[in-house]
N, C-alpha and C positions, 0 to 999 in steps of 0.2 A: 405588541402584546398579542400572542396566539389566541384564536378563537377558541374559549373554553366556555361549554354548557353547562348549565347546572346539573346536579347529580339527577339520576331518575328518579329518586326519593323526592327532591326540592320540585321537580317537575310534575310529579304527582300532586303535591300540594298545590302548586299553582293550579292545576287543572280542576281540583276539587273546590277552590274558592271562586273560581272563574265562572262568570254568567254570560257576558256579552263577548263575543268575538267578532271583530271587523275584518272581512278578508279581502284583502287587497288583490285584484286580479282574477276574483271570482268568475267564472264563465257560464253561461246560461245554457251551453252544452253538456248535456247527461253524459256523454263519453269522455269529458275531461276530467282530469284528477281534481282539479279545484272543486269542481262539482260534487264528485263522489265523497271527497274528504268532508266536505261542508255538510252534505247531506246526513252524512253518518254523525257528525257532531249537533247536528240539528236534532237529529232522531234521539239523541243521548240526552238531550234538553238545554242546549245551549242556544241562546239568541244569536242568530247569524244576521251580520250586516253585511249587505255584497258592496263593495267599493270598487266601482267600474264604469267608467263615462261612456262606454260603448253596448251597456245593457240597461233596461228599464227597470226589470225585475228579474231574481233567483230565488228559487225554493219558496215562491210566494211572498217575497219579501221587496219592498221597493229598494232600489240600487242608489247608492249616492255617487257623485263623482269624483269624492277625494274624502279623506280622513276628517277634514275641517267641517264637512257639511254634517257630522254625525252630532247629535246633541248627546250630552250627559257622558258619563265616564266609559271608558271601552276598557275589559280587563286585559284582553288579548287583541294585539295586532297581528294577524297570520298574513305573511305575504307569498303570495304565489306569481312572483313575477321574476324575470331573470336577473341573476346576479349584478349585473351591471345598473340597475335601476334601485338597488338596495340604498345607496347613499342620497339620492333626493327623497326616497320615501322615508328614510330615518330622520331626514330633516324636518318633514312634515309631521312626522309622528312626535316629534320633541315639542310641537306646539300644541297639541291636543292632551286631554286628561287620558293617559294610559301608562300603564307600568312596564307591560310585557310586550317586546317586540320578537315576533317568531318569524324565522324564515324557514319555509318548507324544505324537505328532503331534496338536496341537490342545489341547494340555494345558500350562498355565503358570499360575505363582502368585507375583507378585513377593515377599510376605510369606515364602513357604516358601523361596525361592530366597535371600532375604537371610538367614533365620536359618540354612540350612545351610551358606551361604559363609562367615558368622562364624564356624562352627566349623570351617572347613578343608575341607570335603567337595566332591567333583566334583560338580556339578550338570548335568544337560542337560534342556534342555525344549523342547517343541513339536518333536520328532525322532522319527521311526519308527526303532525299533532294527533292524527287517527290511531297512527300506531303507541305513541306514548299513552293516550287515553285508554287504549286497550290494556296495554302492560301494566297501568298504574290503579286500573279498577281495582 
């Protein structure tokens, strides 16, 4: 099954309903794309949760080592890791309370996509959440 993203309209609805975004691979370096995108989303009113075992805090929020360390529901898991890491992140995602798996622009993996779609999750790949947010305002 080919990777098929929701329509722009559906993505707009997802982003309007979402409040909490866990960002896997969020860097504490302000020059990194993950930081800039997450900072923009935070300024737009989203609750950003950094998921990165290599940092202690990003954007004023305490970082967690893995998705399983987050308490409560997460609306979107936004992934800033290389494509080959998506299958293992998808498996962890399936064990937490979240509905939307989002891989950033340039990141996609057929195995992870198929695994998540078979379980009924909404999957978005190779799209920038900041760009989509700007387009759907």
